[in-house]
C-alpha positions as CSV (number, residue, x, y, z in Angstrom):
1,M,4.9,9.0,31.0
2,T,6.9,9.1,27.8
3,I,5.2,12.3,26.7
4,T,4.9,13.9,30.0
5,N,8.5,13.5,30.8
6,Q,9.8,13.9,27.1
7,F,11.5,10.5,27.1
8,T,12.3,8.5,24.1
9,T,11.0,4.9,24.3
10,L,12.4,2.1,22.2
11,V,10.2,-1.0,21.8
12,T,10.9,-4.1,19.7
13,L,7.7,-5.5,18.1
14,H,6.9,-8.1,15.4
15,Q,3.3,-7.2,15.2
16,L,3.1,-4.2,12.8
17,E,-0.5,-3.3,13.7
18,L,0.6,-2.8,17.4
19,A,3.6,-0.7,16.2
20,A,1.4,1.4,14.1
21,G,-1.0,2.1,16.9
22,F,1.5,3.3,19.4
23,A,4.6,4.5,17.5
24,D,5.2,8.0,16.0
25,E,8.1,6.4,14.0
26,I,8.9,2.9,12.9
27,I,12.3,1.5,11.9
28,V,12.3,-1.7,9.9
29,L,15.3,-4.0,9.8
30,K,16.2,-6.4,7.0
31,E,19.1,-8.8,7.5
32,G,20.3,-6.9,10.5
33,E,20.4,-3.5,8.8
34,V,18.0,-0.5,8.8
35,F,15.9,-0.9,5.7
36,K,13.4,2.0,6.1
37,K,12.2,4.4,8.8
38,G,9.3,6.7,8.9
39,T,5.7,7.1,10.2
40,P,3.5,4.0,10.3
41,N,1.7,5.1,7.1
42,E,4.9,5.6,5.3
43,I,6.3,2.2,6.5
44,I,3.5,-0.2,6.3
45,T,2.9,-0.6,2.6
46,T,2.4,-3.5,0.3
47,K,5.8,-2.9,-1.3
48,L,7.7,-3.0,2.0
49,L,5.8,-6.2,3.0
50,R,6.9,-7.9,-0.2
51,E,10.5,-6.7,0.0
52,V,11.2,-7.4,3.7
53,Y,8.7,-10.1,4.8
54,R,8.0,-11.7,1.4
55,V,4.3,-11.5,2.0
56,H,1.4,-10.4,-0.3
57,A,-1.0,-8.3,1.6
58,N,-3.6,-5.6,1.4
59,I,-3.3,-2.6,3.7
60,I,-6.4,-1.1,5.2
61,T,-6.7,1.8,7.6
62,N,-9.2,2.3,10.4
63,E,-11.1,5.4,11.2
64,E,-8.0,6.8,13.0
65,N,-5.9,6.2,9.8
66,I,-3.8,3.4,11.5
67,P,-2.8,0.8,9.0
68,Y,-3.6,-2.8,9.3
69,V,-2.1,-5.7,7.3
70,M,-4.4,-8.2,5.7
71,P,-2.0,-10.9,4.3
72,Y,-3.3,-13.3,1.6
73,S,-0.1,-15.3,0.6
74,A,3.6,-15.6,1.0
75,Y,6.3,-15.8,-1.6
76,E,7.9,-19.2,-2.2
77,Y,11.6,-19.4,-1.1
78,G,14.1,-20.6,-3.4
């Protein structure tokens, strides 16, 4: 319906893989401010995950080039 009727759809998600599978553009917020926006492959990077979510992760892509996050540890707060 969004494409057929040329609507803009805004969805708030916390699961990056779900956002990557359906969104043409992702906007990431950090501390209530826009941190970065772009395509899923531009946004979902190891650097961004460290800077925004404080998570160490590997990023893999499936056969459709959709990125998936494979976390392996979190930073210590303090």
